[in-house]
C-alpha positions as CSV (number, residue, x, y, z in Angstrom):
1,M,0.0,0.0,0.0
2,S,1.4,3.4,-1.0
3,T,1.7,5.9,1.9
4,E,2.7,8.7,-0.5
5,K,0.1,11.2,-1.7
6,T,1.9,11.9,-5.0
7,V,4.6,10.1,-7.0
8,P,6.5,10.9,-10.2
9,V,4.9,9.5,-13.3
10,V,7.8,7.2,-13.8
11,T,7.5,5.8,-10.3
12,Y,3.8,5.2,-10.8
13,L,4.7,3.2,-14.0
14,F,7.5,1.2,-12.4
15,K,5.4,0.4,-9.3
16,R,2.7,-1.0,-11.5
17,L,5.3,-3.2,-13.3
18,H,6.5,-4.5,-9.9
19,E,2.9,-5.2,-8.9
20,L,2.5,-7.4,-12.0
21,G,5.5,-9.5,-11.0
22,I,8.3,-7.9,-13.0
23,R,11.5,-7.6,-11.1
24,S,14.0,-7.0,-13.8
25,V,13.8,-4.6,-16.8
26,H,15.6,-5.2,-20.1
27,G,16.9,-2.6,-22.4
28,V,19.7,-0.2,-23.4
29,P,20.3,3.3,-22.0
30,G,19.9,6.3,-24.2
31,D,19.7,10.0,-23.4
32,F,15.9,10.2,-23.7
33,N,15.5,7.4,-21.0
34,L,18.4,8.0,-18.6
35,V,16.4,10.0,-16.0
36,A,13.7,7.3,-16.0
37,L,16.3,4.6,-15.3
38,D,17.3,6.4,-12.1
39,Y,13.9,5.5,-10.6
40,L,14.1,1.7,-11.2
41,P,15.7,0.8,-7.9
42,K,13.2,3.0,-6.0
43,A,10.4,0.8,-7.3
44,G,12.2,-2.5,-6.5
45,L,13.2,-3.1,-10.1
46,N,16.6,-4.2,-11.4
47,W,18.2,-2.9,-14.6
48,V,19.5,-5.7,-16.8
49,G,21.4,-3.6,-19.4
50,N,21.6,-5.6,-22.7
51,C,24.2,-5.4,-25.4
52,N,21.8,-4.0,-28.0
53,E,18.0,-3.4,-28.2
54,L,17.3,-6.4,-30.5
55,N,18.9,-8.7,-27.9
56,A,17.0,-6.9,-25.2
57,G,13.7,-7.5,-27.0
58,Y,14.5,-11.2,-27.3
59,A,15.5,-11.3,-23.6
60,A,12.2,-9.6,-22.6
61,D,10.4,-12.2,-24.7
62,G,12.1,-15.1,-22.8
63,Y,11.6,-13.4,-19.5
64,A,7.8,-13.0,-20.2
65,R,7.5,-16.7,-21.1
66,I,8.6,-17.7,-17.6
67,K,7.2,-14.8,-15.5
68,G,4.1,-14.0,-17.5
69,L,5.0,-10.4,-18.4
70,S,8.1,-8.4,-19.1
71,A,9.3,-4.8,-19.6
72,L,11.6,-3.4,-22.2
73,I,13.0,0.2,-22.2
74,T,14.6,1.8,-25.2
75,T,15.3,5.3,-26.4
76,F,13.5,7.3,-29.1
77,G,14.2,6.4,-32.8
78,V,17.4,4.5,-33.0
79,G,16.8,2.4,-29.9
80,E,13.2,1.5,-30.4
81,L,13.6,0.7,-34.0
82,S,16.4,-1.7,-33.2
83,A,14.1,-3.6,-30.9
84,L,11.2,-3.9,-33.4
85,A,12.1,-7.3,-34.9
86,A,11.9,-8.8,-31.4
87,V,8.7,-6.9,-30.5
88,G,7.2,-8.1,-33.8
89,G,8.0,-11.7,-32.8
90,A,6.3,-11.2,-29.4
91,C,3.2,-9.9,-31.2
92,S,3.2,-12.8,-33.6
93,E,3.7,-15.4,-30.8
94,H,1.4,-13.8,-28.2
95,V,4.0,-12.7,-25.7
96,P,3.2,-9.7,-23.4
97,I,6.0,-7.2,-23.4
98,V,5.6,-3.6,-22.1
99,H,7.7,-1.6,-24.5
100,I,8.6,1.8,-22.8
101,V,10.2,4.4,-25.0
102,G,12.0,7.4,-23.6
103,V,11.1,10.3,-26.0
104,P,12.0,14.0,-26.4
105,S,10.1,16.6,-24.3
106,T,6.6,17.6,-25.2
107,K,7.9,21.0,-25.9
108,S,10.4,19.7,-28.5
109,Q,7.8,17.6,-30.1
110,K,5.3,20.4,-30.4
111,S,7.9,22.7,-32.0
112,G,9.2,20.1,-34.4
113,A,12.8,20.6,-33.2
114,L,15.5,19.2,-35.4
115,L,16.8,16.8,-32.7
116,H,19.2,13.9,-33.0
117,H,17.6,10.4,-33.4
118,T,15.0,12.0,-35.7
119,L,14.6,11.9,-39.5
120,G,15.3,15.6,-39.6
121,N,11.7,16.4,-40.7
122,G,10.2,17.5,-37.4
123,D,7.8,14.5,-37.3
124,F,8.0,12.9,-33.9
125,T,5.2,10.4,-34.6
126,V,6.8,8.4,-37.4
127,F,8.5,5.8,-35.1
128,S,5.4,5.2,-33.0
129,Q,3.4,4.6,-36.2
130,M,5.9,1.9,-37.0
131,S,5.1,0.2,-33.7
132,R,1.3,0.6,-34.0
133,H,0.8,-2.5,-36.1
134,I,2.6,-4.8,-33.6
135,S,1.2,-3.3,-30.4
136,E,-2.1,-4.2,-28.8
137,T,-2.5,-0.6,-27.7
138,M,-0.4,2.5,-27.3
139,A,-0.2,5.1,-24.4
140,F,1.4,8.5,-25.0
141,L,2.1,9.9,-21.5
142,N,2.2,13.6,-22.7
143,D,-0.3,14.8,-20.0
144,P,0.4,14.0,-16.3
145,V,-3.3,14.4,-15.5
146,T,-4.2,11.3,-17.5
147,A,-0.9,9.4,-17.2
148,G,-1.9,7.1,-14.4
149,K,-5.1,6.0,-16.1
150,E,-3.3,5.5,-19.4
151,I,-0.6,3.4,-17.7
152,D,-3.2,1.2,-16.1
153,R,-5.2,0.8,-19.4
154,A,-2.1,-0.2,-21.3
155,L,-0.8,-2.7,-18.7
156,K,-4.2,-4.4,-18.5
157,A,-4.3,-4.6,-22.3
158,C,-0.8,-6.2,-22.3
159,Y,-1.7,-8.8,-19.8
160,T,-5.2,-9.8,-21.0
161,S,-4.3,-9.8,-24.7
162,S,-0.8,-11.4,-24.2
163,K,0.5,-9.0,-26.8
164,P,3.1,-6.1,-26.6
165,V,2.0,-2.6,-25.7
166,Y,3.9,0.6,-26.5
167,I,4.2,3.5,-23.9
168,T,6.1,6.7,-24.5
169,L,7.6,8.7,-21.6
170,P,8.6,12.2,-22.6
171,T,11.7,13.6,-20.7
172,D,9.7,16.5,-19.2
173,V,6.9,14.2,-17.9
174,V,9.2,11.6,-16.2
175,T,9.4,13.4,-12.8
176,K,6.0,15.2,-12.9
177,E,4.0,14.4,-9.7
178,I,0.7,12.7,-10.0
179,S,-1.7,11.2,-7.4
180,A,-0.5,7.9,-5.9
181,E,-4.0,6.9,-4.6
182,A,-4.7,4.5,-7.5
183,L,-1.6,2.5,-6.5
184,N,-3.6,1.3,-3.4
185,T,-5.9,-0.7,-5.8
186,P,-4.3,-3.4,-7.9
187,I,-5.0,-3.3,-11.7
188,D,-8.1,-5.3,-12.6
189,L,-6.7,-8.0,-14.9
190,S,-9.9,-10.0,-15.2
191,L,-11.4,-10.8,-18.6
192,D,-14.8,-9.5,-19.6
193,P,-17.5,-12.1,-19.0
194,N,-18.8,-14.1,-21.9
195,N,-22.4,-13.3,-23.2
196,P,-24.3,-15.8,-20.9
197,E,-26.9,-16.8,-23.6
198,V,-24.3,-17.4,-26.3
199,E,-22.0,-19.2,-23.9
200,A,-24.8,-21.5,-22.7
201,D,-25.6,-22.4,-26.3
202,V,-21.9,-23.1,-27.1
203,L,-21.5,-25.1,-23.9
204,E,-24.5,-27.3,-24.6
205,T,-23.3,-28.0,-28.1
206,I,-19.8,-29.0,-27.0
207,V,-21.1,-31.2,-24.2
208,K,-23.4,-33.0,-26.7
209,E,-20.4,-33.5,-29.1
210,L,-18.3,-35.0,-26.4
211,Y,-21.0,-37.4,-25.2
212,S,-21.7,-38.6,-28.7
213,A,-18.0,-39.1,-29.7
214,N,-16.3,-42.5,-29.4
215,K,-12.7,-41.5,-30.0
216,A,-12.3,-37.8,-28.9
217,V,-8.9,-36.3,-28.4
218,I,-7.6,-33.0,-27.0
219,L,-5.1,-30.9,-29.0
220,V,-3.3,-28.2,-27.0
221,D,-1.6,-25.4,-28.9
222,A,0.4,-22.3,-28.2
223,C,-2.4,-19.9,-27.2
224,A,-3.5,-22.2,-24.4
225,V,-0.1,-21.5,-22.9
226,R,0.0,-17.8,-23.7
227,H,-3.6,-17.1,-22.5
228,R,-3.1,-18.9,-19.2
229,V,-5.6,-21.7,-19.4
230,L,-3.3,-24.6,-18.7
231,D,-4.7,-25.2,-15.2
232,E,-8.1,-25.8,-16.8
233,V,-6.6,-27.9,-19.6
234,H,-4.8,-30.1,-17.1
235,E,-7.9,-30.6,-15.1
236,L,-9.9,-31.5,-18.1
237,V,-7.3,-34.0,-19.2
238,D,-7.1,-35.6,-15.8
239,K,-10.9,-35.9,-15.4
240,S,-11.8,-36.9,-18.9
241,L,-8.9,-39.3,-19.5
242,L,-9.0,-38.3,-23.2
243,P,-5.8,-38.7,-25.1
244,V,-4.0,-35.3,-25.3
245,F,-1.5,-34.0,-27.9
246,V,0.5,-30.9,-28.3
247,T,2.0,-29.0,-31.3
248,P,5.6,-27.8,-31.7
249,M,4.6,-24.4,-30.3
250,S,3.0,-25.9,-27.2
251,K,5.6,-28.6,-26.4
252,S,5.9,-28.8,-22.6
253,A,2.3,-27.6,-22.1
254,I,1.3,-31.1,-20.9
255,D,3.2,-33.3,-18.5
256,E,4.8,-35.8,-20.9
257,T,4.9,-38.5,-18.3
258,N,1.1,-38.4,-18.1
259,P,-0.2,-41.7,-19.4
260,R,-2.8,-39.8,-21.5
261,F,-0.1,-37.8,-23.3
262,G,0.2,-38.9,-26.9
263,G,3.0,-36.8,-28.4
264,V,3.4,-33.9,-30.8
265,Y,1.0,-33.6,-33.7
266,V,2.4,-31.8,-36.7
267,G,0.2,-33.0,-39.5
268,S,1.9,-35.2,-42.0
269,V,5.3,-34.5,-40.3
270,S,4.0,-36.3,-37.2
271,R,5.2,-39.7,-36.1
272,P,3.0,-42.3,-37.9
273,D,1.4,-43.6,-34.6
274,V,0.6,-40.0,-33.5
275,K,-0.8,-39.1,-36.9
276,E,-3.0,-42.2,-36.8
277,V,-4.6,-41.6,-33.4
278,V,-5.3,-37.9,-34.1
279,E,-6.6,-38.2,-37.6
280,S,-8.8,-41.3,-36.9
281,S,-10.5,-39.5,-34.0
282,D,-14.2,-38.6,-34.4
283,L,-13.9,-35.3,-32.4
284,I,-11.0,-33.0,-31.7
285,I,-11.1,-30.4,-28.9
286,S,-8.5,-27.9,-30.1
287,M,-7.3,-25.3,-27.6
288,G,-5.5,-22.1,-28.6
289,A,-4.6,-23.2,-32.1
290,L,-2.0,-21.3,-34.1
291,K,-1.9,-23.3,-37.4
292,S,1.2,-21.7,-39.0
293,D,3.3,-23.6,-41.6
294,F,6.0,-24.9,-39.3
295,N,3.5,-25.6,-36.5
296,S,1.2,-27.6,-38.7
297,G,3.5,-29.6,-40.9
298,S,3.3,-27.1,-43.7
299,F,-0.5,-27.0,-43.5
300,T,-0.9,-30.8,-43.7
301,Y,-3.5,-31.3,-41.0
302,H,-5.9,-34.1,-42.1
303,I,-8.7,-33.5,-39.7
304,S,-12.3,-32.8,-40.3
305,T,-13.5,-29.3,-39.7
306,K,-17.0,-30.7,-39.1
307,H,-15.7,-32.7,-36.2
308,T,-13.4,-30.1,-34.6
309,V,-14.2,-27.7,-31.7
310,E,-11.7,-24.8,-31.5
311,L,-11.4,-22.8,-28.3
312,H,-9.6,-19.5,-28.6
313,S,-8.8,-16.5,-26.4
314,N,-11.5,-14.4,-28.1
315,H,-13.8,-16.8,-30.0
316,V,-15.0,-20.4,-30.4
317,K,-15.4,-22.3,-33.6
318,I,-17.6,-25.4,-33.7
319,G,-17.5,-27.1,-37.1
320,Y,-18.1,-24.3,-39.5
321,S,-19.8,-22.0,-37.0
322,I,-18.0,-19.2,-35.3
323,Y,-19.0,-17.6,-32.0
324,P,-17.2,-14.2,-31.5
325,D,-16.1,-12.9,-28.1
326,I,-16.5,-16.3,-26.3
327,K,-13.3,-16.6,-24.3
328,M,-11.9,-20.1,-23.7
329,K,-10.8,-19.2,-20.1
330,H,-14.4,-18.8,-18.9
331,L,-15.8,-21.5,-21.1
332,L,-13.3,-24.2,-20.0
333,R,-14.2,-23.7,-16.4
334,K,-17.9,-24.1,-17.1
335,L,-17.2,-27.1,-19.4
336,I,-15.3,-28.9,-16.6
337,D,-18.0,-28.1,-14.1
338,T,-20.8,-29.2,-16.4
339,L,-19.5,-32.5,-17.9
340,D,-20.5,-35.8,-16.5
341,F,-17.2,-37.5,-17.2
342,K,-18.8,-41.0,-16.8
343,K,-20.7,-40.3,-20.0
344,L,-17.5,-39.9,-22.1
345,H,-16.5,-42.8,-24.4
346,H,-12.9,-44.0,-25.0
347,G,-13.4,-46.1,-28.1
348,S,-14.9,-49.5,-28.6
349,E,-13.7,-53.0,-27.6
350,T,-12.1,-53.3,-31.0
351,S,-10.7,-49.8,-31.3
352,K,-9.6,-48.2,-28.1
353,A,-8.8,-44.4,-28.1
354,E,-5.4,-44.9,-26.7
355,P,-2.4,-42.5,-27.0
356,P,0.9,-43.9,-28.5
357,Q,3.4,-45.2,-26.0
358,L,6.3,-42.7,-25.9
359,S,9.8,-43.0,-24.6
360,N,13.3,-41.6,-25.1
361,E,14.5,-44.9,-26.4
362,I,16.9,-44.4,-29.3
363,G,15.7,-46.0,-32.6
364,A,17.0,-49.5,-33.3
365,E,19.0,-48.5,-36.4
366,E,20.7,-45.6,-34.6
367,A,21.3,-47.7,-31.5
368,K,23.0,-50.5,-33.5
369,A,24.9,-48.2,-35.8
370,D,28.6,-48.8,-35.8
371,T,29.5,-45.2,-35.7
372,E,30.6,-42.4,-33.4
373,V,29.0,-39.7,-35.5
374,I,26.5,-37.6,-33.5
375,S,23.4,-37.7,-35.6
376,H,20.2,-35.9,-34.8
377,A,18.2,-39.1,-34.8
378,W,20.6,-40.4,-32.0
379,F,21.2,-37.1,-30.1
380,W,17.7,-35.8,-29.3
381,P,16.3,-38.9,-27.6
382,R,19.6,-39.0,-25.7
383,V,19.0,-35.4,-24.5
384,G,15.6,-36.5,-23.4
385,Q,17.2,-39.2,-21.2
386,W,19.5,-36.6,-19.6
387,L,16.9,-33.8,-18.9
388,K,15.7,-33.3,-15.3
389,P,12.3,-32.2,-14.0
390,N,11.7,-28.5,-14.1
391,D,14.4,-27.7,-16.6
392,V,14.0,-24.7,-18.9
393,I,14.8,-25.7,-22.5
394,V,15.5,-22.9,-25.1
395,T,15.9,-24.0,-28.7
396,E,16.9,-22.0,-31.7
397,T,15.1,-21.7,-35.0
398,G,16.6,-24.5,-37.1
399,T,17.7,-28.0,-36.3
400,S,17.2,-27.6,-32.5
401,N,13.5,-26.5,-32.8
402,F,12.7,-29.6,-34.8
403,G,15.1,-32.0,-32.9
404,I,13.7,-31.2,-29.5
405,L,10.3,-32.7,-30.6
406,E,11.9,-36.1,-30.4
407,A,12.8,-35.8,-26.7
408,R,10.2,-36.8,-24.2
409,F,10.3,-34.4,-21.3
410,P,10.3,-35.1,-17.5
411,P,7.6,-33.3,-15.4
412,G,7.7,-29.6,-15.0
413,V,9.9,-28.8,-18.0
414,T,9.3,-25.4,-19.8
415,A,10.2,-25.3,-23.5
416,I,10.8,-22.0,-25.2
417,S,11.1,-21.6,-29.0
418,Q,9.9,-19.3,-31.7
419,V,8.3,-21.5,-34.3
420,L,6.0,-18.9,-35.9
421,W,8.2,-15.8,-36.0
422,G,11.3,-17.9,-36.6
423,S,14.0,-15.2,-36.1
424,I,17.4,-16.7,-36.1
425,G,19.5,-15.6,-33.1
426,Y,16.3,-15.3,-31.0
427,S,17.3,-18.1,-28.6
428,V,20.4,-16.5,-27.1
429,G,18.7,-13.4,-25.9
430,A,15.6,-15.4,-24.9
431,A,17.8,-17.7,-22.9
432,Q,19.2,-14.7,-21.0
433,G,15.8,-13.5,-20.1
434,A,14.4,-16.9,-19.3
435,A,17.5,-17.7,-17.1
436,L,17.0,-14.4,-15.2
437,A,13.3,-15.0,-14.7
438,A,13.9,-18.6,-13.6
439,Y,16.5,-17.5,-11.1
440,E,14.1,-15.0,-9.6
441,M,11.4,-17.6,-9.1
442,D,13.4,-20.8,-8.5
443,P,17.3,-20.7,-8.6
444,S,17.4,-24.5,-8.7
445,R,16.0,-24.7,-12.2
446,R,18.5,-25.4,-15.0
447,V,18.4,-23.4,-18.2
448,I,19.6,-25.2,-21.2
449,L,20.2,-23.5,-24.6
450,F,20.6,-25.3,-27.9
451,V,21.7,-23.0,-30.7
452,G,23.4,-23.5,-34.0
453,D,26.8,-22.0,-34.9
454,G,25.2,-19.8,-37.5
455,S,22.4,-18.4,-35.3
456,L,24.8,-17.8,-32.5
457,Q,26.7,-15.2,-34.5
458,L,23.7,-12.9,-34.6
459,T,23.3,-12.4,-30.9
460,A,26.3,-14.0,-29.2
461,Q,27.0,-10.8,-27.2
462,E,24.2,-11.6,-24.8
463,I,26.3,-14.3,-23.3
464,A,28.2,-11.4,-21.7
465,T,25.0,-10.2,-20.1
466,M,24.3,-13.7,-18.7
467,M,27.7,-13.7,-17.0
468,R,27.4,-10.1,-15.7
469,H,24.2,-11.2,-13.8
470,K,25.9,-14.5,-12.7
471,L,23.4,-16.7,-14.6
472,K,24.4,-20.3,-15.2
473,P,22.9,-21.7,-18.4
474,I,24.3,-24.7,-20.2
475,I,24.9,-23.6,-23.8
476,F,25.1,-26.3,-26.5
477,V,26.5,-24.8,-29.7
478,I,25.7,-27.2,-32.5
479,N,28.7,-26.9,-34.9
480,N,27.3,-28.0,-38.3
481,E,29.2,-25.4,-40.5
482,G,26.5,-22.8,-41.1
483,Y,22.8,-22.6,-41.8
484,T,21.7,-26.2,-42.2
485,I,18.0,-25.3,-42.2
486,E,18.6,-22.9,-45.0
487,R,20.7,-25.5,-46.9
488,L,17.8,-28.0,-46.7
489,I,15.3,-25.4,-48.1
490,H,17.6,-24.0,-50.9
491,G,21.3,-23.6,-51.7
492,V,22.8,-26.7,-50.2
493,D,26.3,-25.7,-51.2
494,A,25.7,-22.0,-51.7
495,A,28.2,-19.5,-50.2
496,Y,25.4,-17.5,-48.5
497,N,24.7,-20.5,-46.2
498,D,28.3,-20.6,-45.1
499,I,29.7,-18.7,-42.0
500,T,33.1,-17.8,-40.5
501,A,34.2,-20.6,-38.2
502,W,34.5,-19.2,-34.7
503,K,36.6,-20.5,-31.8
504,H,33.6,-21.2,-29.6
505,T,35.5,-22.4,-26.6
506,Q,37.1,-18.9,-26.3
507,L,33.8,-17.0,-26.2
508,L,33.2,-17.2,-22.5
509,E,36.7,-16.0,-21.7
510,T,36.4,-13.3,-24.3
511,F,33.2,-12.0,-22.8
512,G,34.8,-11.7,-19.4
513,A,34.3,-15.1,-17.6
514,K,36.5,-15.4,-14.6
515,E,38.7,-18.4,-13.8
516,G,36.8,-21.1,-11.9
517,E,33.4,-19.6,-12.9
518,Y,32.9,-21.2,-16.3
519,K,33.8,-24.3,-18.3
520,N,34.1,-25.4,-21.9
521,F,33.6,-28.8,-23.6
522,V,34.3,-30.0,-27.1
523,I,32.2,-33.0,-28.0
524,K,32.7,-34.9,-31.3
525,T,31.6,-38.5,-30.6
526,R,28.7,-40.4,-29.1
527,T,31.0,-41.8,-26.4
528,E,31.9,-38.2,-25.4
529,V,28.2,-37.3,-25.2
530,N,27.5,-40.3,-23.0
531,K,30.5,-39.6,-20.7
532,L,29.4,-35.9,-20.3
533,F,25.8,-36.8,-19.5
534,E,26.4,-39.9,-17.3
535,Q,29.7,-39.4,-15.6
536,D,30.2,-35.6,-15.2
537,Q,28.0,-34.8,-12.3
538,E,29.4,-31.3,-11.9
539,F,28.4,-30.5,-15.5
540,S,24.9,-31.7,-15.0
541,S,24.5,-29.8,-11.7
542,A,25.1,-26.5,-13.7
543,P,27.2,-24.8,-11.0
544,Y,28.3,-22.0,-13.4
545,I,27.9,-21.0,-17.1
546,Q,29.1,-23.8,-19.4
547,L,29.5,-24.0,-23.2
548,V,29.5,-27.3,-25.1
549,E,30.6,-27.2,-28.7
550,L,28.8,-30.2,-30.2
551,F,29.9,-31.3,-33.7
552,M,27.2,-32.7,-36.0
553,P,27.3,-33.5,-39.8
554,K,26.7,-30.5,-42.0
555,L,23.6,-31.8,-43.8
556,D,22.2,-34.0,-41.1
557,A,18.8,-32.9,-39.7
558,P,15.9,-34.2,-37.6
559,R,13.3,-36.2,-39.6
560,S,10.6,-33.5,-39.1
561,L,12.9,-30.8,-40.5
562,Q,13.8,-32.7,-43.6
563,V,10.1,-33.2,-44.5
564,T,9.2,-29.6,-43.6
565,A,12.2,-28.1,-45.6
566,R,11.2,-30.1,-48.7
567,V,7.6,-28.9,-48.5
568,T,8.7,-25.3,-47.8
569,A,11.0,-25.3,-50.8
570,E,8.1,-26.6,-53.0
571,R,5.7,-23.9,-51.7
572,N,8.3,-21.1,-52.2
573,A,8.7,-22.2,-55.8
574,Q,5.0,-22.1,-56.6
575,M,3.9,-19.4,-59.1
């Protein structure tokens, strides 16, 4: 409870961020945000200080996926534009980031002053217009009288939409005093209720569909995670005992040791046994679907629209009928409370609706192979055997994103990837943000990053930020001589898919690691992988930052990536 009658505008903003669970703020200092940064400690917030704004945006994304919300501070023009690729990714993937931009004074803006960081044309709105299309809402804190309400409005929109918002903070408004009274009342983050009549009709239809189905399945996708309905999803799975599947974007949303978990459905790219169970079902309850190309096996879902119920954050679709403004958060709760689970069917005597049996057993051919070469088919199930409960796994756009689908997770694992936006280099910044968020919540959680040697070169500086904040990720750098995912799509031997070979085991020292506070490993054989995973207990305990350079064949790739790359190349060539 605030005992102050008035507070500076910036303090009001920062205290609201603290109220929403944020403890660390990512960004880069610039002259239009410097005074604001002075007020972070007074609100109980820590400044991260990233190497550049793009990395800061990726880090804020990773932080939000663990904490539920994050904040990013940049400076007008040059700083905010540098972050936009990351903020665009957060918009695409439904990740709530509060993007705060320090901007010139209201006086300078009104006069059209020819300031640095501008286009030299007196237009101070051009950069905010660029952010408009990737922001759920925008708040321009030009007037102290309305600043508090505008802050609360924007923050609620960020949380409830799970999308980025954009807030400007002029230099002459930062320290203006406003009433602190509203800080005594938490921001109302509740969703608007569903229309009761429409909701009742939707609920009745879904219940009838479930009672009449013989082989229903549940398919959980990314927006079920982003829009915070996993508690309801887990309860529905446990009470209904229906087989449940995830997509690449929602991997880790379901406890993969749950006997009703059936694996990852990716259309025709799926494992044959997964594909069979999902596509032979007579009803699919889909939650939070994001059917992008890489998330749907290049649009190869073979499921009946007529026999699909889609629950979304802002609408429901039953067959071909769409019900706007019916939110799955409210509807799921009522569905669970309404269903008589004894009336659900689980197949017939001759055709049980059973999920596939999954394990981290390495395929017979790979297990028997007389080779020490580390292939993807061998490596990813082996990773699954090594993982521990509650690990945080960050995978890069490329072979890692697809390979991790072959690992069965222990309970409590959180997987972070960027399947829809697919910006290479994302994972390094995201790992920094995720590691910081995990440390704030539970320091015992391991954070494990899998990144290719090509992607690493885009954002490698953020390893320095990890070390400055004493974070302890295990970083696997997959050395496969460049952009393997691009080679599989087009240009297998093209020079544009080549990179300069870095000395990866010198990176930690170069970025300032101190003796005794880091370790490097070079792994080239299966025997070395097994020794690292099985015998090196210090390595597995993650006592400090560690980098593992893992050598894999240049053109080897996970099975799912090989299929997806071929289909992607064919689609790109279509006229």
